[in-house]
ROBA-425758 format. One line per 10 residues: number of its first residue (from 1); their letters; for each residue x, y, z negated of C-alpha. Coordinates in Angstrom, 3 decimals. Example, Ala and Ser with C-alpha at 12.3 -4.5 7.8 and 13.67 -1.06 7.14 Angstrom:
BEGIN
1> as> 12.300/-4.500/-7.800 ~ 13.670/-1.060/-7.140
end
This chain:
BEGIN
1> malssscpia> 71.046/120.444/-171.221 ~ 69.622/123.010/-173.642 ~ 67.809/122.128/-176.804 ~ 63.767/121.420/-176.173 ~ 60.801/120.239/-177.585 ~ 57.545/118.396/-176.223 ~ 56.010/121.887/-175.331 ~ 59.037/124.204/-176.010 ~ 57.978/127.503/-174.038 ~ 60.037/130.860/-173.323
11> iafsmlqwnf> 60.028/133.441/-176.341 ~ 57.203/135.643/-175.911 ~ 57.393/139.922/-176.572 ~ 60.804/140.273/-178.671 ~ 58.370/142.493/-181.075 ~ 56.395/139.560/-182.061 ~ 58.987/137.236/-183.261 ~ 58.348/138.181/-187.066 ~ 54.880/136.800/-187.078 ~ 54.799/134.580/-183.923
21> dpsmaftfap> 51.837/132.466/-183.343 ~ 52.434/129.629/-180.763 ~ 48.720/129.555/-179.841 ~ 49.386/132.988/-178.723 ~ 52.700/132.970/-176.853 ~ 52.724/134.353/-173.447 ~ 53.378/131.802/-170.933 ~ 51.160/133.688/-168.393 ~ 48.404/130.958/-168.207 ~ 45.179/132.861/-166.330
31> saglankihq> 42.414/130.889/-166.018 ~ 41.059/129.539/-162.798 ~ 38.641/132.075/-162.316 ~ 41.106/135.086/-163.060 ~ 43.732/133.389/-161.022 ~ 40.970/133.580/-157.809 ~ 39.779/137.315/-158.757 ~ 43.754/138.112/-158.702 ~ 44.198/136.141/-155.152 ~ 41.031/137.955/-153.344
41> hnflsstppn> 42.742/141.452/-154.558 ~ 46.358/140.490/-153.308 ~ 45.102/139.377/-149.851 ~ 42.974/142.473/-149.589 ~ 45.462/144.952/-150.964 ~ 48.862/145.460/-149.801 ~ 49.758/148.146/-152.308 ~ 53.309/147.693/-153.540 ~ 53.945/147.703/-157.216 ~ 56.348/150.087/-158.813
51> ratsmklfma> 58.139/150.190/-162.357 ~ 55.555/152.232/-164.227 ~ 52.327/150.220/-163.223 ~ 54.149/147.068/-164.039 ~ 54.661/148.154/-167.321 ~ 50.869/147.955/-167.924 ~ 50.863/144.363/-167.415 ~ 52.758/143.549/-170.706 ~ 51.486/146.817/-172.749 ~ 47.733/146.236/-172.106
61> ggeggedewv> 45.823/146.688/-175.567 ~ 42.625/146.358/-176.087 ~ 40.447/142.629/-176.881 ~ 42.887/140.816/-173.799 ~ 39.746/139.846/-172.077 ~ 39.857/138.265/-168.444 ~ 39.117/141.520/-167.009 ~ 41.451/143.202/-168.955 ~ 44.248/141.034/-167.732 ~ 42.741/141.117/-164.109
71> kalleaggsn> 42.729/145.130/-164.280 ~ 46.612/144.556/-165.562 ~ 47.494/142.206/-163.134 ~ 45.872/144.146/-160.006 ~ 47.551/147.488/-161.321 ~ 50.873/145.873/-161.553 ~ 50.680/144.391/-158.141 ~ 49.719/141.015/-158.899 ~ 52.704/138.805/-157.889 ~ 53.944/141.043/-154.876
81> qspgqfeedm> 56.845/142.193/-157.158 ~ 59.768/144.127/-155.722 ~ 63.528/142.624/-155.672 ~ 64.507/142.361/-159.148 ~ 61.510/143.475/-160.837 ~ 60.977/139.982/-162.073 ~ 63.954/140.118/-164.369 ~ 63.028/143.359/-165.681 ~ 59.650/141.903/-166.811 ~ 62.139/139.232/-168.138
91> kmkgllgpnr> 63.723/141.808/-170.354 ~ 60.660/143.103/-171.290 ~ 59.341/139.397/-173.019 ~ 62.716/138.906/-174.513 ~ 63.492/136.250/-172.270 ~ 67.500/137.352/-171.432 ~ 68.377/136.792/-175.403 ~ 68.733/139.702/-177.699 ~ 71.284/141.558/-176.027 ~ 69.322/142.625/-172.635
101> gkgnpklsan> 71.631/145.228/-171.219 ~ 74.134/144.578/-168.903 ~ 76.610/143.942/-171.535 ~ 75.241/140.739/-172.368 ~ 77.546/137.819/-172.069 ~ 74.927/135.104/-171.144 ~ 73.553/137.765/-168.736 ~ 76.842/137.762/-166.925 ~ 77.668/134.028/-167.000 ~ 74.063/133.271/-165.445
111> srliewlete> 74.560/135.780/-162.690 ~ 78.354/134.672/-161.995 ~ 76.763/130.985/-161.887 ~ 74.134/131.849/-159.805 ~ 76.774/133.637/-157.246 ~ 78.695/130.785/-157.406 ~ 76.314/128.702/-156.574 ~ 75.726/130.701/-153.568 ~ 79.008/131.460/-152.078 ~ 80.278/128.026/-152.820
121> ggvylseass> 77.466/125.504/-152.181 ~ 75.009/127.756/-150.038 ~ 72.105/127.196/-152.662 ~ 69.456/129.798/-151.779 ~ 68.731/131.322/-155.362 ~ 67.551/134.451/-154.194 ~ 64.097/135.696/-155.563 ~ 63.589/137.519/-151.793 ~ 62.485/135.263/-148.964 ~ 65.044/134.739/-145.874
131> wgeaphpmai> 64.829/133.496/-142.638 ~ 63.670/129.814/-142.749 ~ 63.963/130.107/-146.757 ~ 61.223/131.009/-149.004 ~ 61.951/132.571/-152.359 ~ 63.756/130.666/-154.821 ~ 61.234/129.559/-157.506 ~ 62.785/129.669/-160.534 ~ 64.854/132.093/-162.666 ~ 67.376/131.623/-165.608
141> stetkdeitn> 65.809/132.122/-169.482 ~ 68.656/132.992/-171.697 ~ 66.582/132.166/-174.718 ~ 63.449/129.853/-175.218 ~ 61.825/128.751/-178.475 ~ 59.963/125.492/-179.255 ~ 56.446/127.102/-179.975 ~ 55.707/124.405/-183.045 ~ 58.961/124.984/-185.124 ~ 60.003/128.252/-183.118
151> essgrgllar> 63.235/127.190/-183.224 ~ 65.846/127.809/-180.388 ~ 66.150/126.189/-177.654 ~ 68.644/127.831/-175.288 ~ 69.048/128.305/-172.153 ~ 65.764/126.974/-169.826 ~ 64.578/128.053/-166.081 ~ 61.034/129.654/-165.563 ~ 58.462/129.894/-163.041 ~ 59.709/133.162/-161.026
161> rsindgdell> 56.052/132.863/-159.220 ~ 53.172/130.407/-158.978 ~ 54.504/126.591/-157.938 ~ 52.155/123.781/-156.831 ~ 52.708/120.612/-157.538 ~ 54.790/118.457/-155.030 ~ 57.031/121.888/-154.244 ~ 60.795/121.970/-153.847 ~ 62.626/123.414/-157.077 ~ 66.390/123.090/-156.143
171> kiplnlcitr> 68.904/121.511/-154.319 ~ 72.207/121.251/-155.524 ~ 75.044/119.874/-153.061 ~ 76.613/116.734/-154.588 ~ 80.246/117.866/-153.863 ~ 79.208/120.896/-156.419 ~ 78.766/118.246/-159.007 ~ 81.408/116.597/-161.454 ~ 81.740/113.123/-161.211 ~ 84.143/110.008/-161.119
181> ksarealgrd> 84.866/110.726/-157.806 ~ 85.817/114.321/-158.946 ~ 87.436/113.760/-162.009 ~ 90.026/111.111/-160.241 ~ 90.406/114.165/-157.139 ~ 91.367/116.429/-160.027 ~ 93.671/114.477/-162.547 ~ 94.809/111.914/-160.004 ~ 93.954/108.495/-159.185 ~ 97.195/107.267/-161.032
191> alpdgineyl> 95.902/108.408/-164.368 ~ 92.240/107.729/-163.756 ~ 92.489/104.282/-161.836 ~ 89.267/103.216/-159.619 ~ 86.717/101.171/-162.257 ~ 87.432/103.757/-165.230 ~ 84.321/103.868/-166.922 ~ 82.213/107.508/-165.491 ~ 81.703/108.622/-169.203 ~ 85.316/109.067/-169.785
201> aiacqlihek> 86.463/109.967/-166.635 ~ 83.942/112.931/-166.352 ~ 85.256/114.078/-169.931 ~ 88.826/114.180/-168.940 ~ 87.997/116.741/-166.206 ~ 85.509/118.752/-168.339 ~ 88.648/119.041/-170.692 ~ 90.630/119.708/-167.560 ~ 88.517/122.610/-166.106 ~ 87.612/124.345/-169.111
211> yvlgeksfya> 90.682/124.193/-171.324 ~ 93.309/123.575/-169.418 ~ 92.617/125.553/-165.988 ~ 90.195/128.401/-168.225 ~ 89.711/130.884/-165.399 ~ 91.704/129.466/-162.549 ~ 89.358/126.335/-162.439 ~ 86.812/126.274/-159.074 ~ 84.134/125.050/-161.926 ~ 85.107/128.160/-163.974
221> pymgvlpeve> 81.329/129.908/-163.293 ~ 79.635/126.395/-164.544 ~ 81.975/126.053/-167.573 ~ 81.136/129.206/-168.733 ~ 77.117/128.719/-168.642 ~ 78.317/125.093/-170.955 ~ 76.960/125.673/-174.808 ~ 79.923/124.993/-177.515 ~ 78.861/122.171/-180.067 ~ 77.409/124.168/-182.672
231> evnptftwkd> 74.776/125.369/-179.915 ~ 73.887/121.676/-179.295 ~ 74.443/119.761/-182.558 ~ 73.815/116.358/-181.779 ~ 74.060/114.017/-184.836 ~ 77.340/112.532/-184.178 ~ 79.025/116.072/-184.613 ~ 77.347/116.517/-188.232 ~ 78.996/117.332/-191.269 ~ 78.634/114.784/-193.925
241> edlaflegsp> 76.268/117.072/-196.073 ~ 73.958/117.417/-193.183 ~ 73.815/114.154/-192.405 ~ 72.779/113.390/-195.860 ~ 69.701/114.679/-195.691 ~ 69.051/111.950/-193.023 ~ 70.102/109.435/-195.716 ~ 67.629/106.510/-195.162 ~ 66.888/106.524/-191.519 ~ 68.390/104.191/-188.997
251> vvaatrslqm> 69.611/107.149/-187.268 ~ 72.497/107.300/-189.531 ~ 73.663/103.780/-188.826 ~ 73.743/104.753/-184.823 ~ 75.768/108.385/-185.637 ~ 77.979/106.361/-187.694 ~ 79.000/103.791/-184.986 ~ 79.280/106.451/-182.042 ~ 81.377/108.560/-184.250 ~ 83.525/105.399/-184.579
261> klrreydall> 82.984/104.626/-180.990 ~ 84.571/108.159/-179.547 ~ 87.913/107.820/-182.229 ~ 88.419/104.514/-180.606 ~ 88.025/105.593/-176.943 ~ 90.182/109.088/-177.883 ~ 92.694/106.950/-179.284 ~ 92.759/103.833/-176.693 ~ 92.699/106.361/-173.463 ~ 94.761/109.436/-174.731
271> ggddgliskf> 96.682/108.592/-177.791 ~ 99.550/106.788/-178.520 ~ 102.673/105.929/-176.668 ~ 100.519/104.353/-173.617 ~ 97.961/107.115/-173.635 ~ 97.587/109.873/-170.625 ~ 98.837/112.517/-172.853 ~ 102.133/110.205/-173.161 ~ 102.332/109.584/-169.776 ~ 101.334/112.396/-168.187
281> pdkfpkehft> 102.014/115.576/-170.430 ~ 101.293/117.979/-167.182 ~ 97.978/116.771/-166.677 ~ 97.134/115.869/-169.973 ~ 98.511/118.449/-172.278 ~ 98.639/117.378/-175.849 ~ 97.403/121.032/-177.017 ~ 94.326/120.723/-174.556 ~ 93.305/117.262/-174.889 ~ 92.496/117.245/-178.573
291> fenwewaftm> 89.788/115.292/-180.139 ~ 87.442/118.254/-180.968 ~ 87.282/119.037/-177.329 ~ 86.674/115.434/-176.482 ~ 83.547/115.773/-178.691 ~ 82.792/118.746/-177.029 ~ 83.131/116.828/-173.519 ~ 81.102/114.190/-174.639 ~ 78.024/116.561/-176.374 ~ 78.543/118.154/-172.630
301> lfsrairlrn> 77.733/114.082/-171.330 ~ 75.225/113.236/-173.382 ~ 72.933/116.303/-173.771 ~ 73.133/117.003/-170.085 ~ 74.727/114.518/-167.592 ~ 72.275/113.040/-164.883 ~ 71.917/109.265/-163.487 ~ 71.552/110.153/-159.917 ~ 70.007/106.655/-158.670 ~ 69.823/106.945/-154.693
311> lrvgerlamv> 73.012/107.516/-153.470 ~ 74.084/105.940/-150.780 ~ 76.848/104.213/-153.102 ~ 74.297/103.430/-155.747 ~ 74.191/104.994/-159.288 ~ 76.190/107.451/-160.497 ~ 76.951/109.694/-163.672 ~ 77.017/113.254/-162.956 ~ 76.911/116.872/-164.368 ~ 74.866/119.191/-161.960
321> pyadlinhsa> 75.449/122.694/-162.160 ~ 72.013/124.565/-162.884 ~ 70.032/121.629/-162.749 ~ 70.797/120.879/-166.296 ~ 69.457/124.322/-167.456 ~ 66.129/122.173/-167.363 ~ 64.494/121.679/-170.417 ~ 63.126/118.259/-171.449 ~ 59.356/117.429/-171.837 ~ 58.292/114.294/-173.215
331> fsqafidare> 55.064/115.063/-171.407 ~ 56.737/115.795/-167.913 ~ 56.988/113.191/-164.881 ~ 59.866/115.011/-163.112 ~ 63.172/113.142/-162.527 ~ 66.038/114.562/-160.733 ~ 67.687/112.436/-158.562 ~ 69.520/112.590/-154.991 ~ 69.283/112.282/-150.926 ~ 70.935/112.613/-147.943
341> sgdwlfknge> 70.998/116.499/-146.764 ~ 69.134/117.744/-143.824 ~ 65.444/117.675/-142.371 ~ 63.419/114.713/-141.671 ~ 64.614/114.280/-138.130 ~ 68.365/115.295/-138.447 ~ 70.707/113.901/-141.365 ~ 73.806/115.646/-142.141 ~ 75.723/112.681/-143.559 ~ 75.979/114.949/-147.023
351> eevilyadrg> 74.251/114.638/-150.255 ~ 72.441/116.511/-152.573 ~ 70.446/116.577/-156.059 ~ 66.987/117.206/-155.351 ~ 63.903/118.057/-157.933 ~ 60.394/118.101/-157.147 ~ 57.273/120.005/-159.126 ~ 55.525/116.775/-161.236 ~ 52.373/119.539/-161.538 ~ 51.885/123.255/-161.028
361> yrqmeqiyis> 53.375/125.909/-162.717 ~ 52.104/129.744/-163.388 ~ 54.324/132.472/-163.168 ~ 56.417/132.788/-166.486 ~ 55.980/129.514/-167.041 ~ 58.729/126.939/-168.238 ~ 60.020/124.284/-165.923 ~ 60.541/120.716/-167.727 ~ 61.766/117.280/-166.850 ~ 61.622/113.776/-168.220
371> ygqksnaell> 65.190/113.123/-170.135 ~ 63.821/109.662/-170.179 ~ 61.210/107.957/-172.625 ~ 63.245/108.677/-176.102 ~ 62.440/108.464/-179.284 ~ 63.532/111.277/-181.349 ~ 66.603/109.034/-183.025 ~ 68.011/109.229/-179.722 ~ 67.173/112.764/-178.756 ~ 68.580/113.728/-182.061
381> llygfalern> 71.876/111.643/-181.536 ~ 72.733/112.652/-178.227 ~ 70.816/115.790/-177.665 ~ 70.823/117.548/-181.045 ~ 67.292/117.797/-181.225 ~ 63.918/116.134/-182.397 ~ 60.217/116.827/-181.052 ~ 57.029/117.179/-183.407 ~ 55.036/115.503/-180.560 ~ 56.833/112.675/-179.033
391> pynsvdvtvs> 54.477/109.741/-177.550 ~ 57.841/107.549/-177.222 ~ 59.115/108.107/-180.963 ~ 60.214/104.920/-183.004 ~ 61.453/104.090/-185.723 ~ 64.205/100.676/-186.130 ~ 62.805/98.253/-188.589 ~ 64.942/95.595/-189.508 ~ 63.437/91.691/-189.667 ~ 65.563/89.474/-191.294
401> iapltaevaa> 65.253/85.623/-191.712 ~ 66.939/83.197/-193.734 ~ 66.230/79.603/-192.138 ~ 66.073/76.943/-194.998 ~ 68.956/74.723/-194.179 ~ 69.747/71.989/-196.678 ~ 72.825/74.162/-197.657 ~ 70.553/77.272/-198.462 ~ 68.281/74.731/-200.285 ~ 71.369/73.015/-202.573
411> anegvevdpl> 72.723/76.560/-203.253 ~ 68.912/77.607/-204.519 ~ 67.235/75.534/-207.156 ~ 63.547/74.912/-206.556 ~ 63.761/76.171/-202.575 ~ 62.634/73.248/-200.287 ~ 64.338/72.237/-197.075 ~ 62.592/73.416/-193.567 ~ 62.867/70.387/-191.801 ~ 62.818/72.884/-189.211
421> aqekidfles> 65.749/74.973/-190.120 ~ 68.319/74.096/-187.484 ~ 65.916/73.604/-184.440 ~ 64.863/77.401/-185.195 ~ 68.759/78.669/-185.458 ~ 69.339/76.127/-182.552 ~ 66.690/78.197/-180.207 ~ 67.538/81.461/-181.407 ~ 71.119/80.993/-180.055 ~ 69.694/79.628/-176.763
431> vgrdqtvdfp> 68.113/82.669/-176.105 ~ 70.485/85.322/-177.440 ~ 68.997/86.293/-180.405 ~ 70.269/86.766/-184.189 ~ 68.957/85.633/-187.459 ~ 68.644/89.835/-188.818 ~ 67.043/91.605/-185.900 ~ 66.249/94.841/-185.314 ~ 62.769/95.920/-183.494 ~ 61.447/99.631/-182.928
441> cyadrypvem> 58.003/100.408/-184.529 ~ 55.792/102.916/-182.944 ~ 52.804/104.792/-184.274 ~ 50.356/102.870/-182.272 ~ 51.973/99.601/-181.552 ~ 54.966/97.492/-182.853 ~ 56.853/95.446/-179.936 ~ 55.462/91.812/-178.430 ~ 59.111/90.642/-178.981 ~ 59.100/91.098/-182.561
451> leylrlmmmt> 55.690/89.081/-182.785 ~ 57.517/86.343/-181.085 ~ 60.629/85.797/-183.145 ~ 58.406/86.066/-186.727 ~ 55.913/83.709/-184.998 ~ 58.881/81.185/-184.166 ~ 60.661/81.493/-187.343 ~ 57.706/81.129/-189.105 ~ 56.969/78.069/-187.746 ~ 56.041/74.720/-189.554
461> pedtrgkpls> 55.667/70.817/-188.879 ~ 51.969/71.259/-189.111 ~ 52.108/74.200/-186.188 ~ 54.299/72.109/-184.225 ~ 52.338/68.528/-184.723 ~ 55.525/66.766/-183.315 ~ 56.488/69.060/-180.461 ~ 60.000/70.508/-179.809 ~ 60.044/74.584/-180.907 ~ 60.350/75.193/-176.596
471> dfdysrtisp> 57.170/74.278/-175.739 ~ 55.218/76.958/-177.429 ~ 54.190/80.113/-175.911 ~ 55.144/82.472/-178.767 ~ 53.560/85.756/-177.117 ~ 50.473/84.119/-178.401 ~ 49.219/83.149/-181.592 ~ 50.104/80.010/-183.387 ~ 47.485/79.436/-185.976 ~ 45.991/81.638/-188.650
481> aneaavlqsv> 48.736/80.781/-191.469 ~ 51.421/81.322/-188.887 ~ 50.195/84.752/-187.863 ~ 49.239/85.813/-191.699 ~ 52.870/85.319/-192.423 ~ 53.976/87.098/-189.298 ~ 52.088/89.830/-190.389 ~ 53.098/89.945/-193.841 ~ 56.400/89.831/-192.948 ~ 56.214/92.902/-190.859
491> veavnyqlsl> 54.303/94.846/-193.779 ~ 57.156/93.946/-196.218 ~ 59.839/95.264/-193.630 ~ 58.228/98.153/-193.408 ~ 57.603/98.747/-197.009 ~ 61.271/98.101/-197.082 ~ 62.412/100.563/-194.783 ~ 60.337/103.176/-196.273 ~ 61.834/102.260/-199.777 ~ 65.077/103.500/-198.269
501> ypqseeddan> 64.420/107.262/-198.569 ~ 65.417/108.718/-201.462 ~ 62.092/111.512/-200.725 ~ 58.845/110.632/-200.369 ~ 57.057/111.971/-196.976 ~ 55.098/114.306/-199.192 ~ 58.275/115.780/-200.694 ~ 59.210/116.487/-197.001 ~ 55.908/118.268/-196.422 ~ 56.512/120.654/-199.502
511> iikdkalfrl> 60.014/121.890/-198.358 ~ 58.787/122.520/-194.870 ~ 55.760/123.924/-196.182 ~ 57.888/126.474/-198.488 ~ 58.895/128.697/-195.401 ~ 61.241/130.762/-197.488 ~ 63.148/127.731/-199.297 ~ 62.937/126.005/-195.667 ~ 64.617/128.895/-193.786 ~ 67.421/128.580/-196.242
521> lsynqrmavr> 68.565/125.244/-194.849 ~ 71.165/125.171/-191.920 ~ 69.631/124.390/-188.507 ~ 71.023/120.929/-189.121 ~ 69.007/120.278/-192.113 ~ 65.485/121.612/-191.148 ~ 66.146/119.488/-188.082 ~ 66.996/116.400/-190.633 ~ 63.835/116.937/-192.788 ~ 61.366/117.306/-190.076
531> hrrnekrllk> 63.072/114.127/-188.683 ~ 62.780/111.902/-191.663 ~ 59.343/112.988/-192.534 ~ 57.945/112.346/-188.893 ~ 59.856/108.839/-189.510 ~ 58.017/108.047/-192.812 ~ 54.884/109.363/-191.170 ~ 54.932/106.672/-188.306 ~ 56.105/104.028/-190.896 ~ 52.322/104.692/-192.578
541> rtlaalekqi> 50.573/104.382/-189.709 ~ 52.476/101.160/-188.813 ~ 51.170/99.622/-192.235 ~ 47.394/101.118/-191.870 ~ 47.188/99.132/-188.664 ~ 48.566/95.914/-189.853 ~ 46.222/96.121/-192.536 ~ 43.686/96.463/-190.304 ~ 44.830/93.696/-188.188 ~ 44.613/91.528/-191.124
551> rnkgldvegl> 41.276/92.252/-192.304 ~ 39.972/92.464/-188.801 ~ 41.190/89.051/-188.286 ~ 40.261/87.467/-191.751 ~ 43.656/86.125/-192.793 ~ 43.809/86.230/-196.612 ~ 47.892/86.991/-197.270 ~ 47.265/87.476/-201.025 ~ 49.816/85.892/-202.786 ~ 51.443/84.453/-199.294
561> kraegstlgd> 54.779/82.973/-199.330 ~ 54.382/80.076/-197.420 ~ 51.791/79.067/-194.539 ~ 50.013/75.653/-195.293 ~ 52.585/74.837/-197.912 ~ 55.730/74.306/-196.170 ~ 58.556/75.761/-196.605 ~ 59.138/79.164/-193.919 ~ 62.478/80.701/-195.082 ~ 61.658/84.234/-196.890
571> vlrgdlgkqk> 61.651/87.366/-195.283 ~ 64.920/89.212/-196.204 ~ 65.867/92.993/-196.940 ~ 68.022/94.358/-194.082 ~ 71.612/93.404/-194.245 ~ 72.804/97.139/-195.046 ~ 76.457/96.104/-193.874 ~ 75.415/95.302/-190.245 ~ 76.194/97.846/-187.677 ~ 74.581/97.361/-184.421
581> taledrlekm> 70.573/98.610/-184.503 ~ 68.028/98.558/-181.692 ~ 68.907/102.398/-181.235 ~ 72.683/100.948/-180.275 ~ 71.464/98.642/-177.939 ~ 69.506/100.837/-176.083 ~ 72.093/103.232/-175.993 ~ 74.428/100.036/-174.422 ~ 71.981/100.112/-172.107 ~ 72.576/103.309/-171.019
591> glpvdir> 76.256/102.179/-169.607 ~ 78.345/104.015/-172.839 ~ 81.778/103.426/-172.404 ~ 81.744/99.937/-175.111 ~ 80.083/97.807/-177.308 ~ 79.396/100.432/-180.324 ~ 80.631/97.480/-182.133
end
């Protein structure tokens, strides 16, 4: 899917690009009173619009008050546009790209995709109503912008007319989608056996359709709107000089792991004497099944594939033409899913992908869906963008405790043995936890699991009073001394994470503030600076919340190393040699091919 932000908008008047003010961006959002005036006029008037009056809507001068907008809209005929008028209006606003004429390759690709969907899938995408079909409510914009950063967010879908909450936005037949089933049919069940991972199978078909078949492919119109890697820019495709701008961020470890993972998957499936390239050279020609094309395929998969959860056969991963043009908003509650096609009484046995509006949209507003509750690290790693306003943003913090066993005490002079050390290790093993654990910290909270883990590791004989560790509820405070040690451990872990960044948050802010200098950086580098700054800001807010909690609970942590005099084990700096992070745990749960380690 195209790049996006928490509130990306379609580009407003192209003439305003040099002095862009997000608060003035033209998204066609009349007030309720204005909308009522327009509606009343449309109800009473049947005067058709024309090109000249339509121009007045976008060229209205003056102070831009409500009355002036009403006048311009009424002269333009309101929403009763003539066929093709909406696309003309999009051209006026720069929504069809810098080259707005018929020679614009993106416009040609959009038209070809729409024609293919209508011809091959019977998808009704016309702006005019037909027998039994309402006008399609959306149109493709070749250019959208993030209203906060003013960075390009690629293609998007706009509301062609007013849309109400709950309106049906699209229906795409499942047989137009690219799935594991279609991949096995295209490349052979002998090459792609039953049970092959969905990502791997679909990646092979994407390469087959785009690079092997090219214009001969049934999916050629769909391939024509899929972006290149450099248009998406997920961090696993970044060069080392760009990744260097993320030094200190946990996303670097996840990026390196994903890069190694993709290489291993390519070598295991396609390379070597037993790979598909050697076994089936006609189906998998080596000049097309290169690692670069493999990387492109996974860029498409990670940024555009949709997990359909309500299919008859259960969950399936799919590339869904047209639907994957919709951009992401962290505040959207709309999700793409599937259902059996047909009306409420008569089902035809086929399945289709469906989307409903989760709120009302005004004409020219961009339509959004949610890609899920993803942190900026996940978005940057897989989708190539991060959000300035992301309620689900988090930063992984490493908490590492060394239980003071007899062996540890013997190797460190002056260190006392923790009598509960071995019991803690055994308890962690029984619940599937390691001694070094990553937890995501959010702007306004940190996970209960982290507190539970630390409360266990900070237990003393005074806390247990002879009971086994398994008898305690670690979701609750154990004792004041235990809680003080726990909170101080989190403070130290967060401070250590902050120390890993070579630049301060203030340094990043100054780079961003210097617009001339900031624009000299590449897109990836600008994204990196914004991302690392937001991580530092989040960690600072976490520290402030912790310190407030410590004060409110009256916990004196000055010089704290042990709780009530007992040996607890020191909070260690994160193990820089480990590879798996909390982010990688979340990726594994998404169903990625193998354990990233």
